[in-house]
Every structure is written in C-alpha cells, then in structure tokens.
C-alpha positions in Angstrom: 42.0 -54.0 -1.2 40.5 -51.0 -2.9 39.8 -51.5 -6.6 40.4 -48.9 -9.2 37.3 -47.2 -10.6 36.8 -47.1 -14.4 34.7 -43.9 -14.1 36.4 -40.7 -15.2 35.7 -38.3 -12.3 36.6 -35.3 -14.5 33.8 -36.1 -16.9 31.4 -36.6 -14.0 32.4 -33.2 -12.5 31.8 -31.5 -15.9 28.3 -33.1 -16.2 27.4 -32.2 -12.6 28.7 -28.6 -13.1 26.6 -28.2 -16.2 23.5 -29.4 -14.4 24.1 -27.0 -11.5 24.7 -24.2 -14.0 21.5 -25.0 -15.8 19.5 -24.9 -12.6 21.0 -21.6 -11.6 20.5 -20.1 -15.0 16.9 -21.1 -15.0 16.3 -19.9 -11.5 17.9 -16.5 -11.8 17.5 -15.5 -15.4 14.7 -17.5 -17.1 12.1 -17.5 -14.3 12.1 -13.7 -13.8 11.7 -13.2 -17.5 8.8 -15.6 -17.7 7.1 -14.0 -14.6 7.5 -10.6 -16.2 6.0 -11.8 -19.5 3.1 -13.4 -17.6 2.4 -10.3 -15.6 2.4 -8.2 -18.9 -0.1 -10.7 -20.5 -2.4 -10.6 -17.4 -2.3 -6.8 -17.4 -3.2 -6.7 -21.1 -6.1 -9.1 -20.5 -7.3 -7.0 -17.6 -7.3 -3.8 -19.7 -9.3 -5.6 -22.4 -11.8 -6.8 -19.8 -12.2 -3.2 -18.4 -12.6 -1.9 -22.0 -15.2 -4.5 -22.8 -17.3 -3.5 -19.8 -17.5 0.1 -21.0 
C-alpha cells in the first residue's frame, strides 16, 4: 500500500544540516562579533561627544 518516495532523503538531510549549521554559526560566532563591533562604535561616539562638550 505504501508508495515509494522519489525524494532523496540523503540530500534533504544535507540541506537541513547545512541550514542548522548556518544558524548555529550565526548565533555563536557572527552575533558576538557584531555586538563587539557595535559596542566599540558606540564607545567611540561617546568619547567624541564628551570631547565636543569640552
């Protein structure tokens, strides 16, 4: 009664694995680097604002 599927499950697994790896890479590597860069930029702007007040 069950019909054979034409979808290659190995290819689906590779695609799903790549998607999960991309999310993990973004969450644990890229996001902290971006947050650090943003904090550095804000600190620089703060220093410039303090220097401009003097």
